[in-house]
C-alpha positions, 0 to 999 in steps of 0.5 A: 553512518548507521548501517542496516542491522539485518544480515542476509541469512535465509535458511531452508527452515526459514523458507518452509516456516514462511511458506503459508504465513501471510504477509507480515508487511512493514506495518503501516506507520502506527496509529503518522522559504520554498521557491515561488513556483512550488509554493504557488502550485501547492497553494493553488491545489489546496485552495482551488474552487468548488471541486478537487481535480480528480486524477487522470487514470493511465493504468491498465484495466484490472485483469479480472476474469471476464466471464459473466457469472450466472445472475444472482437471485436475491434470497430473503436475508432478513435476520442474517448476521455477518461477523466482520473481523477487522483491525480498527477498534480504537481511536478515530478509525474505530469510532468511524467504523462503529458509526458506519456499521451502526448506520448500515444495521439500522437502515439496510433494506435486507434486514442484515446485521453486521457484528464487528470484531476488532482483532487487533492487527493483521497478524492476529487476524491471520493466526485466527483464520488458520485456527478457524480453519481447524475449529470451523469458527470463521468470520463472514467478512475479513480484512487481510493483505492481498497475499493472505487472501490469495492463500486462503482462497487457494485453500477453498474457503473464500468467495471469488468476488467476481460473482458479485462484482459484475452482477446486475442486481447486487454488483456494480454498474459499468459506470461504478466499476470504472469509478474505482481507482484501477491500482487499488481495484486490481491489487486483489485480483490473483494471477488467474483472474479471480477477485479475492478481495474488495478494497475499502480504502487505500494508502501508498508508499511515497517519499516525504520531501522537505521543500524548504531545506531543498531551497536552502540547499539551492534546489528550487524544484523537487527532483524529476528523476534519479539523477536529480534525486541523487544530486539533492540527497548528496548535497543534503548529506554534505551539509550534515557532514555525511552522517545524515542528511540525504535519504533514509534507506530501509530495505523492506519490500514495501520500499524496494518495490516502488523503486522497481516499479519506477524503473519500469519493472515489476519483478514478475515474468511477462505473464505475471505468473512467476517471479523474475528478480534477474532482469537488467532493470532489477540490477539497475535498481540495486546499483542505484541503492548501492551508489547512494549508500557508498557515496554517503548520500543515504543512511539508516535509522533505528526506528521510523525516521520522523524526527530526522526528517523534522530536524533537517537530518534527512531531505528524503524519507520513504514512508506510508501516506498513513504516516502523514499525521505522525510526520506532522506531529514530529514537525510540531514537536521539533518546532519546524516551520519547514514546508514539506510534501510527498513525491513519487518514487522516480526512475532514471527517465523520470517515470513515477510510481508509488506502492499501492497498499490497500485495505482489502476485505474478503468474503468467507464461504460459510453459506450462500446467504451469509456470503451474499449478506457480507458482500452487500455490506462491503459494497455499501462501504465503498459508496462515495459518501461512506468512503468520504467519512471513512477517509477523513477519520482514518487518514486514508485515500478513497477507493472511488474517484467520485468520493474525492469531491466530497473531501474538499474540506479535508484536502484544504486542511491537509496539503500533504494528503492532497499532494499524495492524492495526485500520485494515486495514478501511479499506484502499483500493487504488490503481487497477490500471491500466497508466496509473497509473504515469504518472498518479501522477507527475502527481498529485504534480506537481499537488499540488506546484503546489497547495501553492505556488500561489494558492488560486484556481488549484486548479480549473485544476490539477485540470482539467489533472491530469484532462486529462493522466490521460485522455490517458495512459490513452487511450494506455496502454489499460484 
């Protein structure tokens, strides 16, 4: 069995070198005969009628501050230029971004011009932002991970978007506000209730699942809880002599956190202001991973496990929904006709969760006029019509529920995407704290150590994780 390559070794130097570095998250997957009952359900979802059923939201409302800001008086914005740093400069996403910006520039009623700048990737944006704080050369709107936006917000250079969000003149109506998927909307609200970003699109971390192979193994339906998942993973491993076949485990925080959510925790204290990795639930998550690993029902891969999934070497794979196109390509390359879908992460009692990974944009405090102009562009980007175009080009999910019905043609052609759409109900966002970028690295190292260590060491590893997370947060701020 392949084992993780990383070794649990966190030093004081690592802690302080990462304190104010924003999240270097696991990169999005780089620009990714079933039973009659299951087949019938999937086909009915894809073909269905004139509309796509919109998910029923059962999430708590976003915890933004509720104080109503002073109404905004709209100044003359004619001639204002908005510099927009983003990461979508090539391929279908780049073409769509350019077209959306060109149309906004040509048609917006305020005379605003948006100048896009492709910065490459998130780390390049973060480096440029820190450099810009020294040189004074900052954009007006910028893409970033939520914890990076939180860090910049704490430094006083970003706008609290609550000011605009609920404004009667330039914000969203109450009906429009509830049209946002709650998981993605609340993911850029910091612990003190300030809205530090606006989601432009969203993806989610999910499980890829081979329905055809599962039926061949004797399982007519997907697992409904961790016990059933373990049973299926172990059966797949046994069918491949134990070296592969079960579930691919990679201990990156993006994949650990949705298990924590599905088990009923969020690794935070009750008030949401601090970390807590020492709960009974966290121990249960760690023990579940350890059991899968020690029973040879899980394995690791050196790279993205798309080929393993396509060739029946893995029944389950943890991945981003942004990787769906790449998994489809891998299935074609392998000559596989297997039917596959996406599932949520599961808890022992059948609870479901996915890790909501939104693409957030924020506004820099350069001047009141430029900040307002930037906001108006971002608001335009979230309109249902623009959302539908952006999602179809980028293989993302929309942030507005009203955009779903505009995507019925796309959904018919992408059944796995449609299956993932239904899981947005279960989305949980990672902490929007400046410290999270460093803490998530410690989470990965800890779960590496749990997989390769002794079961009785799990409590010690979690206590060490919690101590380091607490120390990092104390240095990085709220």
